[in-house]
C-alpha positions in Angstrom: -16.9 -23.0 95.1 -15.7 -25.4 93.6 -17.7 -28.1 91.9 -18.2 -31.8 93.9 -18.0 -34.9 91.6 -19.6 -38.0 92.7 -17.4 -40.7 90.5 -17.1 -44.6 90.8 -14.3 -46.0 90.2 -13.5 -50.2 88.6 -10.9 -51.8 91.0 -10.5 -55.4 89.9 -14.9 -55.8 89.2 -15.8 -54.2 92.4 -17.7 -50.9 92.1 -15.8 -47.9 94.4 -18.0 -45.4 94.9 -15.8 -41.6 95.5 -16.6 -38.3 95.8 -13.4 -36.0 94.6 -13.1 -32.2 94.9 -11.1 -29.8 94.3 -7.6 -28.8 91.7 -5.9 -31.7 89.6 -2.3 -30.3 90.0 -2.5 -29.2 94.4 -2.2 -31.5 97.1 -3.7 -34.9 96.9 -5.9 -35.7 100.0 -8.1 -39.0 100.8 -10.0 -39.2 103.6 -11.4 -42.7 104.7 -14.4 -42.3 107.0 -15.0 -43.7 109.4 -18.2 -46.6 111.2 -21.2 -46.8 110.5 -20.6 -44.1 108.1 -19.7 -43.2 104.0 -17.6 -40.8 102.4 -21.1 -38.3 103.2 -19.6 -37.3 106.4 -17.3 -35.2 104.6 -20.2 -33.5 103.0 -19.2 -30.2 105.0 -15.1 -30.9 105.0 -15.1 -31.3 101.2 -16.0 -27.4 100.2 -13.7 -26.0 102.9 -10.3 -27.7 101.6 -11.7 -28.0 98.1 -9.7 -24.6 96.9 -6.4 -25.9 98.0 -6.9 -29.8 98.3 -7.4 -32.6 95.2 -9.9 -34.5 97.7 -10.8 -38.1 97.4 -12.9 -39.8 99.7 -14.1 -43.1 99.1 -17.0 -45.3 100.6 -15.2 -48.2 102.6 -16.0 -51.2 100.9 -20.0 -53.1 102.0 -20.3 -49.4 103.1 -22.0 -46.5 102.0 -22.7 -46.4 98.3 -19.8 -49.2 97.1 -20.1 -52.5 96.4 -21.2 -54.8 98.9 -20.8 -58.3 98.1 -22.2 -60.8 100.1 -19.7 -62.6 102.4 -19.5 -65.9 100.2 -18.0 -64.0 97.4 -15.4 -61.2 100.0 -14.5 -61.4 103.2 -14.8 -58.8 104.9 -11.8 -58.4 106.6 -9.7 -54.9 107.8 -6.9 -56.0 105.4 -9.1 -57.0 102.6 -10.5 -53.1 102.3 -7.3 -51.9 102.8 -6.0 -53.7 99.5 -9.1 -52.5 97.6 -8.8 -49.4 98.9 -5.1 -49.0 97.6 -5.0 -50.9 94.6 -8.8 -47.8 94.3 -5.5 -45.6 94.5 -3.3 -47.1 91.6 -6.8 -46.4 89.9 -7.6 -43.0 90.3 -3.9 -41.9 90.4 -2.8 -40.8 93.6 0.7 -42.0 93.4 0.8 -39.6 96.8 -0.8 -38.3 98.7 -2.0 -37.0 102.3 -4.4 -39.7 104.4 -7.6 -38.3 106.9 -8.5 -40.7 109.1 -11.4 -41.4 111.0 -12.6 -44.0 113.3 -12.5 -47.2 110.6 -10.5 -45.2 108.4 -7.7 -45.6 110.5 -7.2 -48.9 110.1 -6.9 -49.0 106.6 -4.9 -45.7 106.4 -2.4 -46.9 108.0 -2.3 -50.5 106.5 -1.7 -48.3 103.8 1.3 -46.0 105.1 2.8 -49.6 106.5 2.7 -51.5 102.9 3.6 -48.0 100.6 5.1 -45.5 103.1 6.7 -43.9 99.6 2.9 -42.7 98.4 2.2 -41.4 101.8 2.8 -37.6 102.5 0.9 -36.9 105.9 -1.4 -39.2 108.4 -4.5 -37.1 109.8 -6.2 -38.4 112.7 -9.3 -38.2 113.9 -10.4 -41.3 116.4 -7.4 -43.4 114.4 -6.3 -45.6 118.0 -2.9 -46.8 117.8 -2.8 -48.2 121.2 -4.8 -50.3 124.0 -4.8 -47.8 126.3 -7.0 -46.1 123.5 -9.8 -48.5 123.7 -12.3 -48.1 126.4 -14.4 -50.2 127.9 -17.7 -49.6 125.6 -15.1 -52.3 123.9 -15.6 -54.6 126.6 -18.2 -57.0 124.6 -16.2 -56.5 121.2 -13.5 -58.1 123.1 -15.2 -61.1 124.5 -16.2 -61.8 120.8 -12.4 -61.5 120.4 -11.7 -64.0 122.9 -15.4 -65.9 122.6 -16.9 -66.1 119.6 -19.5 -67.8 120.1 -23.3 -67.2 118.8 -24.0 -65.6 121.5 -21.2 -63.3 121.9 -21.6 -61.8 118.1 -25.7 -62.0 118.8 -24.5 -59.1 121.9 -22.9 -56.6 119.5 -26.3 -56.5 117.1 -27.1 -53.4 120.2 -24.0 -51.2 118.3 -26.4 -51.4 115.6 -29.2 -50.0 116.2 -30.5 -46.4 115.0 -30.7 -45.3 118.8 -26.7 -46.7 118.9 -25.7 -44.7 115.7 -27.9 -41.6 117.3 -26.1 -41.8 121.1 -23.1 -41.2 117.8 -23.8 -38.2 116.7 -25.6 -36.4 119.7 -23.1 -38.0 122.7 -21.8 -35.1 124.1 -23.2 -32.8 122.3 -24.4 -29.0 124.8 -27.0 -28.8 122.4 -28.8 -31.7 120.0 -31.1 -30.4 118.4 -28.4 -28.4 116.3 -27.8 -31.9 115.0 -28.6 -32.4 111.7 -30.4 -36.1 111.7 -29.8 -36.8 108.1 -25.9 -38.0 108.2 -27.5 -40.4 111.2 -30.4 -41.6 109.3 -28.6 -42.4 105.9 -26.3 -44.8 108.3 -29.4 -46.2 109.6 -30.4 -47.0 105.5 -27.6 -48.5 105.3 -27.0 -50.5 108.3 -31.0 -51.9 107.3 -29.9 -53.4 103.6 -29.7 -57.1 103.8 -27.0 -58.5 105.0 -24.8 -55.4 106.5 -25.9 -56.1 109.7 -23.5 -59.6 109.4 -21.4 -57.8 107.3 -20.5 -55.2 110.3 -20.9 -58.3 113.2 -17.7 -60.0 111.1 -15.7 -56.6 111.0 -16.3 -56.1 114.6 -14.6 -60.0 114.6 -11.8 -58.7 113.5 -10.9 -55.4 114.3 -8.3 -57.6 117.3 -6.0 -57.6 113.9 -6.1 -54.1 113.8 -4.4 -54.1 117.7 -2.3 -56.9 116.5 -1.1 -54.2 114.1 -0.9 -51.0 116.6 3.3 -52.1 117.4 3.6 -52.4 113.7 2.3 -49.3 112.9 3.9 -47.5 115.5 7.2 -48.8 114.1 6.5 -46.9 111.2 5.1 -43.5 112.4 8.9 -43.0 114.9 11.1 -44.2 111.8 9.0 -43.6 108.6 11.7 -45.5 106.2 10.7 -47.3 103.5 11.5 -51.0 104.9 10.3 -50.9 108.1 12.0 -53.0 110.2 11.1 -55.1 113.7 12.5 -52.8 116.6 13.7 -49.3 115.9 14.2 -45.8 118.3 12.9 -42.8 117.4 14.7 -40.4 115.2 15.1 -37.0 114.7 14.5 -36.4 111.2 12.2 -38.8 109.1 12.3 -39.7 105.3 9.0 -41.2 104.3 6.6 -41.2 108.4 5.4 -37.8 108.3 2.5 -37.9 110.9 0.4 -35.2 112.4 -2.0 -36.2 114.8 -5.4 -34.8 115.2 -7.5 -33.9 118.6 -9.5 -31.3 118.4 -12.9 -32.6 118.9 -13.3 -36.0 120.1 -16.8 -36.3 122.1 -17.0 -40.8 121.3 -15.6 -42.6 124.3 -15.7 -45.5 122.4 -11.6 -44.6 121.4 -10.2 -42.8 124.7 -7.1 -40.0 123.7 -6.1 -40.5 128.0 -3.2 -37.9 128.9 -1.2 -41.5 129.9 -2.2 -41.9 125.3 -1.7 -38.7 124.7 1.8 -38.5 126.4 2.7 -41.9 124.9 2.0 -40.6 121.0 4.0 -37.1 121.8 7.1 -38.6 123.7 7.6 -41.7 120.4 6.7 -39.5 118.2 8.1 -36.2 115.5 5.2 -34.6 114.4 6.0 -32.4 110.3 4.4 -32.3 107.5 5.8 -32.1 104.1 3.5 -29.9 101.9 2.7 -26.3 101.7 4.1 -24.5 104.8 0.2 -23.4 105.3 -1.4 -27.1 104.8 -1.2 -28.4 108.2 -2.2 -25.4 110.0 -5.3 -25.3 107.2 -5.7 -29.1 107.3 -6.6 -28.7 111.6 -8.8 -25.4 111.5 -10.9 -26.6 108.8 -11.5 -30.1 110.4 -12.0 -28.9 113.6 -13.9 -26.4 112.7 -16.7 -28.9 110.7 -16.7 -31.7 113.6 -16.6 -29.6 116.9 
């Protein structure tokens, strides 16, 4: 079994913690975690792929063991997080890579693709939403905060930061919760309980509306796949750079819903392909499904 190395990278004075595994000459795979977790969420997936991919999974700024500067020193927006991660890939020498996105990793990874499509060889998305139809009714309190960023609406979002809410994300829809180790959720709760972490997460809830505004741009990237993305374009038979594979094998979390309308729209508007070794797409899909089902 390939070893997993635990490293930090200096990104303009910002410490980004990351896990790394796999041969240096193998196809590169960047894994981006979701809320409220960290790169730790990929601990079971990494060993399954480390013999065939060079994998890097960073903790996003403000998450896990990466730096969590105060809100006065760093503005916690998805655009700024993507900027740090984009520079992080340059620092560690990830010039061309596939990106696996989950939850908050999706708006981060989609921004990387839009900014530098020439670097992206594949997008693997699990619970990575890019349609307004994918936002369930559970988003109503967050939508209310977008429309009216009052203190009352902000405080209402604290319900998403409780240990009970974290446990729900791990166990909702699971037929036998006794099979779910508490370790991951307890680690998430530890990070959420750090001084100032609550305000950072509330800021990100408020900024998530910027991701919704970016959905049309992400869709143009998937349809056109050009180094420069025009303001409007039609689906093409061949994509020069945009390479997308949407993984929908294991979504039990109803926060983003892979509804029939959303799936139909995705299939109608996107061309799915993969520019990697011939068995890579199959391998990634099967192994990820095996871990997250």
